[in-house]
DSSP file (Angstrom, degrees, kcal/mol; ACC not computed):
  #  RESIDUE AA STRUCTURE BP1 BP2  ACC     N-H-->O    O-->H-N    N-H-->O    O-->H-N    TCO  KAPPA ALPHA  PHI   PSI    X-CA   Y-CA   Z-CA
    1    1 A Q              0   0    0      0, 0.0    26,-0.5     0, 0.0     2,-0.4   0.000 360.0 360.0 360.0 130.9   30.4  -10.8   -9.7
    2    2 A V        -     0   0    0     24,-0.2     2,-0.4    25,-0.1    24,-0.2  -0.807 360.0-171.8 -99.5 133.2   31.1  -10.7   -6.0
    3    3 A Q  E     -A   25   0A   0     22,-2.8    22,-2.6    -2,-0.4     2,-0.5  -0.973  11.1-161.2-125.9 141.4   31.8  -14.0   -4.2
    4    4 A L  E     -A   24   0A   0     -2,-0.4     2,-0.6   101,-0.3   103,-0.6  -0.985   8.2-167.8-119.1 124.1   32.2  -14.6   -0.5
    5    5 A V  E     -A   23   0A   0     18,-2.5    18,-2.5    -2,-0.5     2,-0.3  -0.947   6.0-164.1-117.7 115.4   33.9  -17.8    0.6
    6    6 A E  E     +A   22   0A   0     -2,-0.6     2,-0.3    16,-0.2    16,-0.2  -0.676  14.3 164.2 -97.3 150.7   33.7  -18.8    4.2
    7    7 A S  E     +A   21   0A   0     14,-2.2    14,-2.7    -2,-0.3   102,-0.1  -0.969  38.7  68.8-154.2 166.3   35.8  -21.3    6.0
    8    8 A G        +     0   0    0      1,-0.3    11,-0.4    -2,-0.3    14,-0.0   0.320  61.5 129.5 105.8  -7.5   36.8  -22.5    9.4
    9    9 A G        +     0   0    0     12,-0.1     2,-0.3     9,-0.1    -1,-0.3  -0.181  25.0 116.6 -72.1 172.9   33.6  -24.0   10.7
   10   10 A G  E     -d  111   0B   0    100,-1.0   102,-2.8    99,-0.1     2,-0.5  -0.989  61.6 -48.7 161.6-165.8   33.5  -27.5   12.2
   11   11 A L  E     +d  112   0B   0     -2,-0.3     2,-0.3   100,-0.2   102,-0.2  -0.882  53.6 164.9-105.2 130.4   32.7  -29.6   15.3
   12   12 A V  E     -d  113   0B   0    100,-2.6   102,-2.5    -2,-0.5     2,-0.1  -0.984  35.0-110.7-143.7 151.6   34.3  -28.6   18.6
   13   13 A Q  E >   -d  114   0B   0     -2,-0.3     3,-2.3   100,-0.2    72,-0.2  -0.467  51.9 -81.2 -79.1 155.7   33.8  -29.4   22.2
   14   14 A A  T 3  S+     0   0    0    100,-2.4    72,-0.2     1,-0.3    -1,-0.1  -0.295 121.0  30.2 -55.6 137.5   32.4  -26.9   24.7
   15   15 A G  T 3  S+     0   0    0     70,-3.2    69,-0.7     1,-0.3    -1,-0.3   0.271  99.1 117.3  92.4 -10.4   35.2  -24.6   25.8
   16   16 A G    <   -     0   0    0     -3,-2.3    69,-2.3    69,-0.2     2,-0.3  -0.080  56.5-122.9 -82.9-174.9   37.0  -24.9   22.5
   17   17 A S        +     0   0    0     66,-0.2     2,-0.3    67,-0.2    66,-0.2  -0.923  21.0 179.2-132.4 152.9   37.9  -22.4   19.9
   18   18 A L  E     - B   0  82A   0     64,-2.1    64,-3.2    -2,-0.3     2,-0.5  -0.979  16.1-147.4-145.9 154.6   37.4  -21.8   16.2
   19   19 A R  E     - B   0  81A   0    -11,-0.4     2,-0.3    -2,-0.3    62,-0.2  -0.977  14.3-159.3-126.4 119.1   38.4  -19.1   13.8
   20   20 A L  E     - B   0  80A   0     60,-2.6    60,-2.2    -2,-0.5     2,-0.4  -0.715   6.0-165.8 -94.7 146.6   36.1  -18.3   10.9
   21   21 A S  E     -AB   7  79A   0    -14,-2.7   -14,-2.2    -2,-0.3     2,-0.4  -0.966   9.5-168.8-129.1 148.7   37.3  -16.6    7.7
   22   22 A C  E     -AB   6  78A   0     56,-1.9    56,-2.1    -2,-0.4     2,-0.5  -0.914   9.4-165.1-138.3 109.8   35.3  -14.9    4.9
   23   23 A A  E     -AB   5  77A   0    -18,-2.5   -18,-2.5    -2,-0.4     2,-0.5  -0.826   7.0-151.9-100.5 130.8   37.3  -14.0    1.8
   24   24 A V  E     +A    4   0A   0     52,-2.6     2,-0.3    -2,-0.5   -20,-0.2  -0.859  20.4 168.7-104.5 131.2   35.7  -11.6   -0.7
   25   25 A S  E     +A    3   0A   0    -22,-2.6   -22,-2.8    -2,-0.5     2,-0.2  -0.909  29.2  53.2-135.5 165.4   36.5  -11.7   -4.4
   26   26 A G  S    S-     0   0    0     -2,-0.3     2,-1.4   -24,-0.2   -24,-0.2  -0.645  96.3 -16.0 111.0-167.6   35.2  -10.2   -7.6
   27   27 A S  S    S+     0   0    0    -26,-0.5     2,-0.4    -2,-0.2   -25,-0.1  -0.594  80.1 137.5 -81.5  93.4   34.4   -6.7   -8.8
   28   28 A I        -     0   0    0     -2,-1.4     3,-0.1     1,-0.1    -2,-0.1  -0.994  36.4-166.6-141.8 132.4   34.2   -4.7   -5.7
   29   29 A V  S    S-     0   0    0     -2,-0.4     2,-0.3     1,-0.3    -1,-0.1   0.957  71.7 -14.4 -84.9 -56.3   35.6   -1.2   -5.2
   30   30 A S        -     0   0    0     46,-0.0     2,-0.5     0, 0.0    70,-0.4  -0.997  57.1-137.6-150.7 148.4   35.4   -0.8   -1.4
   31   31 A I        -     0   0    0     -2,-0.3    68,-0.2     1,-0.2     3,-0.1  -0.906  14.8-176.2-108.8 129.8   33.7   -2.6    1.4
   32   32 A N        +     0   0    0     66,-2.9     2,-0.3    -2,-0.5    -1,-0.2   0.820  66.2  12.9 -85.2 -94.9   32.1   -0.6    4.2
   33   33 A T        -     0   0    0     65,-0.4    65,-2.5    19,-0.2     2,-0.4  -0.638  61.4-168.5 -89.4 141.3   30.8   -2.9    7.0
   34   34 A M  E     +FE  51  97B   0     17,-2.6    17,-3.0    -2,-0.3     2,-0.3  -0.979  18.9 167.3-123.3 140.3   31.7   -6.6    7.3
   35   35 A G  E     -FE  50  96B   0     61,-2.7    61,-2.4    -2,-0.4     2,-0.4  -0.954  32.0-130.6-150.8 167.3   29.8   -8.8    9.7
   36   36 A W  E     +FE  49  95B   0     13,-3.2    12,-2.9    -2,-0.3    13,-1.7  -0.981  23.9 178.3-121.9 134.7   29.0  -12.2   10.9
   37   37 A Y  E     -FE  47  94B   0     57,-3.2    57,-2.9    -2,-0.4     2,-0.3  -0.837   9.5-156.1-124.4 164.6   25.5  -13.5   11.5
   38   38 A R  E     -FE  46  93B   0      8,-2.4     8,-2.9    -2,-0.3     2,-0.4  -0.992   7.3-161.3-144.1 154.2   24.3  -16.9   12.6
   39   39 A Q  E     - E   0  92B   0     53,-2.2    53,-2.2    -2,-0.3     6,-0.2  -0.950   7.8-162.9-138.6 116.4   21.1  -19.0   12.4
   40   40 A A    >   -     0   0    0      4,-0.4     3,-2.3    -2,-0.4    51,-0.1  -0.588  45.8 -75.2 -90.6 158.4   20.3  -21.9   14.6
   41   41 A P  T 3  S+     0   0    0      0, 0.0    -1,-0.1     0, 0.0     3,-0.1  -0.291 118.9   6.4 -56.1 129.8   17.7  -24.4   13.7
   42   42 A G  T 3  S+     0   0    0      1,-0.3     2,-0.3    -3,-0.1    -3,-0.0   0.516 113.5 100.6  77.6   4.7   14.2  -23.0   14.2
   43   43 A K  S <  S-     0   0    0     -3,-2.3    -1,-0.3     1,-0.0     2,-0.1  -0.803  75.2-102.5-121.2 162.5   15.5  -19.5   15.0
   44   44 A Q        -     0   0    0     -2,-0.3    -4,-0.4     1,-0.1     2,-0.2  -0.446  45.8 -94.0 -77.9 154.8   15.9  -16.3   13.1
   45   45 A R        -     0   0    0     -6,-0.2     2,-0.3    -2,-0.1    -6,-0.2  -0.487  50.7-167.7 -66.7 136.6   19.2  -15.2   11.8
   46   46 A E  E     -F   38   0B   0     -8,-2.9    -8,-2.4    -2,-0.2     2,-0.2  -0.935  24.9-102.7-131.9 152.3   20.9  -12.9   14.2
   47   47 A L  E     +F   37   0B   0     -2,-0.3   -10,-0.3   -10,-0.2     3,-0.1  -0.523  32.0 175.0 -70.7 134.7   23.8  -10.5   14.3
   48   48 A V  E     -     0   0B   0    -12,-2.9    12,-2.5     1,-0.4     2,-0.3   0.787  63.6 -30.0-101.5 -52.3   26.9  -11.9   16.0
   49   49 A A  E     -FG  36  59B   0    -13,-1.7   -13,-3.2    10,-0.2    -1,-0.4  -0.978  54.0-167.7-163.7 153.3   29.5   -9.1   15.3
   50   50 A R  E     -FG  35  58B   0      8,-2.0     8,-1.8    -2,-0.3     2,-0.4  -0.986   4.8-158.6-147.3 159.2   30.3   -6.5   12.7
   51   51 A I  E     -FG  34  57B   0    -17,-3.0   -17,-2.6    -2,-0.3     6,-0.2  -1.000  13.7-137.9-141.4 134.8   33.2   -4.2   12.0
   52   52 A T    >   -     0   0    0      4,-2.6     3,-1.5    -2,-0.4   -19,-0.2  -0.290  35.3-100.2 -84.5 173.7   33.2   -0.9   10.0
   53   53 A S  T 3  S+     0   0    0      1,-0.3    -1,-0.1     2,-0.1    20,-0.1   0.772 125.4  54.4 -64.3 -24.5   35.8    0.1    7.5
   54   54 A G  T 3  S-     0   0    0      2,-0.1    -1,-0.3     0, 0.0   -21,-0.0   0.458 123.4-103.7 -89.0  -1.2   37.3    2.3   10.3
   55   55 A G    <   +     0   0    0     -3,-1.5     2,-0.3     1,-0.3    -2,-0.1   0.510  69.2 146.9  95.6   3.9   37.6   -0.6   12.7
   56   56 A L        -     0   0    0      1,-0.0    -4,-2.6    -5,-0.0     2,-0.3  -0.565  28.8-165.5 -74.8 138.9   34.7    0.1   14.9
   57   57 A T  E     -G   51   0B   0     -2,-0.3     2,-0.3    -6,-0.2    -6,-0.2  -0.878  17.9-175.0-125.3 153.4   33.1   -3.1   16.2
   58   58 A N  E     -G   50   0B   0     -8,-1.8    -8,-2.0    -2,-0.3     2,-0.3  -0.986  10.1-163.2-145.4 153.0   29.9   -4.2   17.9
   59   59 A Y  E     -G   49   0B   0     -2,-0.3   -10,-0.2   -10,-0.2     2,-0.2  -0.897  28.4-102.1-132.0 152.4   28.9   -7.6   19.3
   60   60 A A    >>  -     0   0    0    -12,-2.5     3,-1.7    -2,-0.3     4,-0.9  -0.502  39.4-119.1 -65.8 145.3   25.8   -9.4   20.4
   61   61 A D  G >4 S+     0   0    0      1,-0.3     3,-0.6     2,-0.2    -1,-0.1   0.850 110.8  63.4 -56.9 -34.3   25.6   -9.5   24.1
   62   62 A S  G 34 S+     0   0    0      1,-0.2    -1,-0.3     3,-0.0   -14,-0.0   0.663 111.1  35.4 -68.7 -15.7   25.8  -13.3   24.1
   63   63 A V  G X> S+     0   0    0     -3,-1.7     3,-2.4   -15,-0.2     4,-2.2   0.457  81.6 127.9-117.3  -3.4   29.2  -13.3   22.6
   64   64 A K  T << S+     0   0    0     -4,-0.9     4,-0.1    -3,-0.6    -3,-0.0  -0.293  80.5  16.2 -58.0 134.7   30.9  -10.3   24.1
   65   65 A G  T 34 S+     0   0    0      2,-0.4    -1,-0.3     1,-0.1     3,-0.1   0.291 125.6  59.3  85.7 -11.0   34.2  -11.3   25.7
   66   66 A R  T <4 S+     0   0    0     -3,-2.4    17,-1.9     1,-0.2     2,-0.3   0.683  97.7  52.8-117.2 -32.7   34.4  -14.5   23.8
   67   67 A F  E  <  -C   82   0A   0     -4,-2.2    -2,-0.4    15,-0.2     2,-0.4  -0.833  58.9-167.4-110.8 145.6   34.3  -13.6   20.1
   68   68 A T  E     -C   81   0A   0     13,-2.5    13,-2.9    -2,-0.3     2,-0.4  -0.987   5.8-157.4-133.5 124.8   36.5  -11.1   18.3
   69   69 A I  E     +C   80   0A   0     -2,-0.4     2,-0.3    11,-0.2    11,-0.2  -0.801  20.7 162.9 -99.1 142.1   35.9   -9.8   14.8
   70   70 A S  E     -C   79   0A   0      9,-1.7     9,-3.1    -2,-0.4     2,-0.3  -0.954  18.6-150.8-148.9 167.0   38.7   -8.4   12.7
   71   71 A R  E     -C   78   0A   0     -2,-0.3     2,-0.6     7,-0.2     7,-0.2  -0.993  12.8-150.1-144.5 150.7   39.4   -7.6    9.1
   72   72 A D  E >>> -C   77   0A   0      5,-3.0     5,-1.8    -2,-0.3     3,-0.7  -0.928  13.0-170.4-118.0 101.7   42.2   -7.4    6.6
   73   73 A N  T 345S+     0   0    0     -2,-0.6     3,-0.4     1,-0.3    -1,-0.1   0.817  84.0  59.0 -66.5 -30.5   41.4   -4.8    4.1
   74   74 A A  T 345S+     0   0    0      1,-0.2    -1,-0.3    -3,-0.1    -2,-0.0   0.825 116.4  34.7 -66.8 -29.7   44.3   -5.7    1.8
   75   75 A K  T <45S-     0   0    0     -3,-0.7   -51,-0.4     2,-0.2    -1,-0.2   0.398 103.7-127.9-102.9   1.0   42.9   -9.2    1.5
   76   76 A N  T  <5 +     0   0    0     -4,-0.7   -52,-2.6    -3,-0.4     2,-0.4   0.930  64.6 137.4  49.0  49.2   39.2   -8.3    1.6
   77   77 A T  E   < -BC  23  72A   0     -5,-1.8    -5,-3.0   -54,-0.2     2,-0.4  -0.972  41.8-160.7-130.7 140.1   38.8  -10.8    4.4
   78   78 A V  E     -BC  22  71A   0    -56,-2.1   -56,-1.9    -2,-0.4     2,-0.3  -0.943  12.4-161.0-119.0 143.5   36.9  -10.7    7.7
   79   79 A Y  E     -BC  21  70A   0     -9,-3.1    -9,-1.7    -2,-0.4     2,-0.4  -0.850  12.7-159.8-122.4 155.2   37.6  -13.1   10.6
   80   80 A L  E     -BC  20  69A   0    -60,-2.2   -60,-2.6    -2,-0.3     2,-0.6  -0.892   9.3-162.6-135.8 107.0   35.7  -14.2   13.6
   81   81 A Q  E     -BC  19  68A   0    -13,-2.9   -13,-2.5    -2,-0.4     2,-0.5  -0.789  12.2-169.1 -88.1 124.2   37.8  -15.7   16.4
   82   82 A M  E     +BC  18  67A   0    -64,-3.2   -64,-2.1    -2,-0.6     2,-0.3  -0.962   9.8 171.1-121.2 124.8   35.6  -17.6   18.8
   83   83 A I        +     0   0    0    -17,-1.9   -66,-0.2    -2,-0.5   -67,-0.2  -0.806  60.2  27.9-123.8 168.7   36.8  -18.9   22.2
   84   84 A S  S    S-     0   0    0    -69,-0.7    -1,-0.2    -2,-0.3   -67,-0.2   0.899  83.8-161.7  48.5  47.1   35.0  -20.5   25.1
   85   85 A L        -     0   0    0    -69,-2.3   -70,-3.2   -72,-0.2   -69,-0.2  -0.269   6.7-157.5 -65.4 146.2   32.5  -21.9   22.8
   86   86 A K    >   -     0   0    0    -72,-0.2     3,-2.3   -71,-0.1     4,-0.2  -0.843  30.9-110.7-120.6 155.8   29.1  -23.1   24.2
   87   87 A P  G >  S+     0   0    0      0, 0.0     3,-1.8     0, 0.0    26,-0.4   0.844 117.3  63.5 -54.9 -32.4   26.6  -25.5   22.8
   88   88 A E  G 3  S+     0   0    0      1,-0.3   -48,-0.0    24,-0.1    -3,-0.0   0.577  88.6  69.4 -72.0  -6.5   24.2  -22.6   22.3
   89   89 A D  G <  S+     0   0    0     -3,-2.3    -1,-0.3    24,-0.0     2,-0.2   0.526  71.1 121.0 -82.4  -6.1   26.7  -21.2   19.8
   90   90 A T    <   +     0   0    0     -3,-1.8     2,-0.3    -4,-0.2    22,-0.2  -0.405  40.5 105.5 -61.9 125.1   25.8  -24.0   17.5
   91   91 A A  E    S- H   0 111B   0     20,-2.0    20,-2.8    -2,-0.2     2,-0.6  -0.969  76.3 -79.3-178.3 171.4   24.5  -22.5   14.2
   92   92 A V  E     -EH  39 110B   0    -53,-2.2   -53,-2.2    -2,-0.3     2,-0.5  -0.875  47.9-146.9 -89.2 127.7   25.2  -21.8   10.6
   93   93 A Y  E     -EH  38 109B   0     16,-3.1    16,-2.1    -2,-0.6     2,-0.4  -0.842  15.8-171.3-102.5 130.8   27.4  -18.8   10.5
   94   94 A Y  E     -E   37   0B   0    -57,-2.9   -57,-3.2    -2,-0.5     2,-0.3  -0.931  13.7-142.4-120.1 141.2   27.1  -16.3    7.6
   95   95 A C  E     -E   36   0B   0     -2,-0.4    11,-2.4   -59,-0.2     2,-0.4  -0.793  16.0-167.2 -99.0 151.7   29.3  -13.4    6.6
   96   96 A L  E     -EI  35 105B   0    -61,-2.4   -61,-2.7    -2,-0.3     2,-0.4  -1.000   2.8-168.5-136.2 132.9   27.7  -10.3    5.2
   97   97 A I  E     -EI  34 104B   0      7,-2.3     7,-2.4    -2,-0.4     2,-0.4  -0.943   5.7-156.6-121.7 149.4   29.5   -7.4    3.5
   98   98 A A  E     - I   0 103B   0    -65,-2.5   -66,-2.9    -2,-0.4   -65,-0.4  -0.987   9.6-178.0-126.8 128.9   28.0   -4.0    2.7
   99   99 A T        -     0   0    0      3,-3.3   -68,-0.1    -2,-0.4   -66,-0.1  -0.434  50.2 -88.0-105.0-172.1   29.3   -1.7    0.0
  100  100 A M  S    S+     0   0    0    -70,-0.4   -69,-0.1     1,-0.2     3,-0.1   0.841 125.6  26.1 -65.5 -31.5   27.9    1.8   -0.8
  101  101 A D  S    S+     0   0    0      1,-0.1     2,-0.3     0, 0.0    -1,-0.2   0.661 125.5   5.2-108.3 -19.7   25.5    0.3   -3.3
  102  102 A D        -     0   0    0      2,-0.0    -3,-3.3     0, 0.0     2,-0.3  -0.907  54.5-127.9-156.4 174.7   24.7   -3.3   -2.2
  103  103 A S  E     -I   98   0B   0     -2,-0.3     2,-0.4    -5,-0.2    -5,-0.2  -0.975  18.3-159.6-136.7 153.7   25.2   -6.1    0.3
  104  104 A Y  E     -I   97   0B   0     -7,-2.4    -7,-2.3    -2,-0.3     2,-0.3  -0.990   4.3-149.1-138.9 140.3   26.3   -9.7   -0.2
  105  105 A W  E     -I   96   0B   0     -2,-0.4  -101,-0.3    -9,-0.2    -9,-0.2  -0.809  14.4-131.3-106.8 148.2   25.9  -12.9    1.9
  106  106 A G        -     0   0    0    -11,-2.4  -101,-0.1    -2,-0.3     3,-0.1  -0.336  31.1-106.9 -82.2 176.9   28.2  -15.8    2.1
  107  107 A Q        -     0   0    0   -103,-0.6   -13,-0.1     1,-0.1  -102,-0.1   0.629  61.5-112.2 -84.4 -13.5   27.0  -19.4    1.8
  108  108 A G        -     0   0    0    -13,-0.1     2,-0.4     1,-0.1   -14,-0.2   0.126  19.6-131.6  98.2 147.2   27.3  -20.2    5.4
  109  109 A T  E     - H   0  93B   0    -16,-2.1   -16,-3.1  -102,-0.1     2,-0.3  -0.999  23.3-120.7-136.6 134.5   29.6  -22.4    7.5
  110  110 A Q  E     - H   0  92B   0     -2,-0.4  -100,-1.0   -18,-0.2     2,-0.5  -0.552  23.0-171.9 -80.3 131.7   28.4  -24.8   10.1
  111  111 A V  E     -dH  10  91B   0    -20,-2.8   -20,-2.0    -2,-0.3     2,-0.5  -0.992   5.8-176.8-119.5 122.9   29.6  -24.5   13.7
  112  112 A T  E     -d   11   0B   0   -102,-2.8  -100,-2.6    -2,-0.5     2,-0.6  -0.981   7.0-167.2-124.2 124.5   28.7  -27.3   16.1
  113  113 A V  E     -d   12   0B   0     -2,-0.5     2,-0.3   -26,-0.4  -100,-0.2  -0.944  10.8-153.8-113.6 117.1   29.6  -27.2   19.7
  114  114 A S  E      d   13   0B   0   -102,-2.5  -100,-2.4    -2,-0.6    -2,-0.0  -0.639 360.0 360.0 -92.0 148.4   29.2  -30.4   21.7
  115  115 A S              0   0    0     -2,-0.3    -1,-0.1  -102,-0.2  -102,-0.1   0.447 360.0 360.0 -90.9 360.0   28.6  -30.5   25.4
C-alpha cells in the first residue's frame, strides 16, 4: 500500500514563504514524475509544478520565479518551496506521484495567503 503524507501548509501573509513536503511510503519500486497540484474553491485542480526522475522541471506560468520544486530520491520525498506568496495562491495543495504502473495522490494540505 502506497501512502503520501503532505505537510507544511498553513496561513501566511502575502509576501511570505512556505515549504511543502510530500513523503511517500509503502510498496513502491521507483517513482517517475512527482508533482504538486492545487485546487482553489470553485476552481478545477491545476498543475503547479512537477519534476521527473531525472530532475527536469516545469511550472505553471503563475508560479514561475516564485516556486521551486525539488525531490530527494533517497527519501522518496518531493518539496515545494514557495516564496512571495499571493492571496491567489490560496488553495488546497496536493502531491501526485507517478510510477510505471500507477499514480497516487496525497490527501492535500491547505495553504492560505492573507492580504
